[in-house]
C-alpha positions in Angstrom: -0.2 0.1 -0.1 2.8 2.2 0.7 4.4 1.7 -2.6 1.2 2.8 -4.3 0.8 6.0 -2.5 4.7 6.6 -2.8 3.9 6.0 -6.7 0.9 8.4 -6.5 2.5 11.2 -5.1 5.6 10.8 -7.4 3.1 10.8 -10.2 1.8 14.3 -8.5 5.2 15.8 -8.8 5.7 15.0 -12.4 2.6 16.5 -12.7 3.6 19.6 -11.1 6.7 20.0 -13.1 4.8 19.2 -16.3 2.3 22.1 -15.4 4.9 24.3 -14.4 6.7 24.0 -17.8 3.8 24.3 -19.9 2.7 27.5 -18.0 6.0 29.4 -18.3 6.1 28.2 -22.1 2.4 29.4 -22.3 3.1 33.1 -20.7 6.8 33.2 -22.7 5.1 32.4 -26.0 2.5 35.1 -25.1 4.7 37.8 -24.0 6.8 37.2 -27.0 3.8 37.4 -29.3 2.5 40.6 -27.7 5.8 42.6 -27.9 7.1 41.3 -31.1 3.9 40.7 -33.2 1.5 42.8 -31.2 -0.8 39.9 -31.0 -1.6 37.3 -28.0 -3.2 33.9 -27.4 -6.2 34.4 -25.0 -6.2 30.6 -24.7 -2.5 30.7 -23.0 -3.6 33.6 -20.6 -6.5 31.4 -19.4 -5.2 28.1 -19.0 -2.0 29.5 -17.7 -4.1 30.9 -14.8 -6.0 27.7 -14.4 -2.5 25.7 -14.1 -1.2 28.0 -11.6 -4.2 27.5 -9.2 -3.9 23.5 -9.9 -0.1 23.9 -9.6 -0.7 25.5 -5.9 -3.3 23.4 -4.7 -1.5 20.1 -5.8 1.6 21.4 -4.6 0.0 22.2 -0.9 -1.0 18.5 -0.9 2.6 17.3 -1.8 4.3 19.7 0.5 2.2 19.0 3.7 3.0 15.1 2.8 6.8 15.8 3.0 6.2 18.3 5.7 7.4 21.3 4.0 4.5 23.8 5.0 5.4 26.5 7.6 5.1 25.6 11.5 5.6 27.2 14.8 8.8 25.3 15.4 10.5 27.3 17.8 7.7 26.7 20.4 7.1 22.9 19.5 10.8 22.4 20.0 10.7 23.8 23.6 8.5 20.7 24.7 9.8 17.1 25.6 8.1 14.1 23.5 4.5 14.5 25.5 4.3 18.1 24.5 5.3 17.7 21.0 2.9 14.9 20.4 -0.3 17.2 22.1 1.1 19.9 19.5 1.0 17.1 16.7 -2.4 16.0 17.7 -4.0 19.8 18.1 -2.2 20.6 14.8 -3.9 17.7 12.9 -7.0 18.1 14.2 -7.2 21.8 13.1 -5.9 20.9 9.5 -8.4 18.0 9.3 -11.4 20.4 10.0 -10.2 23.0 7.6 -9.6 20.9 4.9 -12.8 18.9 5.4 -14.5 22.3 5.6 -12.7 23.3 2.2 -13.7 19.9 0.9 -17.3 20.5 1.7 -17.4 24.1 0.5 -16.2 23.1 -2.7 -19.0 20.2 -2.6 -21.6 22.7 -1.9 -20.4 24.7 -5.0 -20.3 22.1 -7.5 -23.4 22.4 -9.2 -22.9 26.1 -9.6 -19.3 25.7 -11.1 -20.0 22.8 -13.1 -22.9 24.9 -15.1 -20.5 28.0 -15.6 -18.1 27.8 -18.1 -14.9 29.8 -19.0 -15.0 32.7 -21.3 -12.3 31.7 -23.6 -11.8 28.2 -23.5 -15.6 27.2 -22.7 -14.3 24.4 -20.5 -16.6 24.0 -17.3 -15.4 25.8 -14.2 -15.6 22.7 -12.2 -12.3 22.1 -13.6 -10.9 24.9 -11.9 -12.6 25.3 -8.7 -12.9 21.4 -8.6 -9.2 21.1 -7.2 -10.7 22.1 -3.7 -12.3 18.3 -3.9 -8.6 17.1 -4.6 -6.7 19.0 -2.1 -9.3 19.2 0.9 -9.6 15.7 0.5 -6.2 14.8 0.4 -4.8 16.9 2.9 -8.1 15.5 5.1 -6.7 12.0 4.6 -3.0 12.8 5.1 -3.8 14.8 8.5 -6.5 12.0 9.3 -3.8 9.3 8.9 -1.3 11.2 10.9 -3.8 11.9 13.6 -4.6 7.9 14.0 -0.9 7.0 14.2 -0.3 9.7 17.1 -3.2 8.7 18.9 -2.6 4.9 18.6 1.1 5.4 19.6 2.6 4.3 16.1 4.1 7.9 15.2 7.9 7.7 14.9 10.6 9.5 16.9 11.9 10.8 13.3 8.2 12.1 12.6 8.3 13.9 15.8 11.6 15.5 15.4 10.4 16.6 11.9 7.4 18.4 13.3 9.5 19.8 15.8 11.7 21.2 13.2 14.9 19.5 14.3 17.4 19.3 11.6 18.3 15.8 10.0 21.5 14.2 9.1 22.3 13.5 5.5 21.8 10.1 5.6 18.2 10.3 7.3 17.3 12.9 4.5 18.7 10.1 1.8 16.6 7.7 3.2 13.6 9.6 3.0 14.1 10.1 -0.9 
């Protein structure tokens, strides 16, 4: 199961690379067309905006899995193991609640967004705003899994160190990749 999850997140990383590359090419091409030929592609403007939205929200899920988001590590580092675990549990409860609210809000707006179309491409706006379902659901699943492992005592010392912002050795970083 863990191997499947790792493959899925590797796919997401490649998707992010692809989207960023296509977005950069579209924007660069549009800039060249505007300045050199006094024209442009409206499609590239719209799609690059949509790619940026997806890039941000998919990236948030990938970063959360890798403990890449900002935290108040200076406060957490002052606590011992039990205090860090409590902070970890509270943090995951807050993240779980917020991501479920985000997922629910996107779900409630689904019909409205599905019925609207983009002005240039004509695609359904659910393809833009529907990323809330992915990111809200993804963040909720990751935080729920972490919460369950904290409450059942299956959280590792390495995870607690990462949560507290303690530096890892090069060997430990190599093991994670």
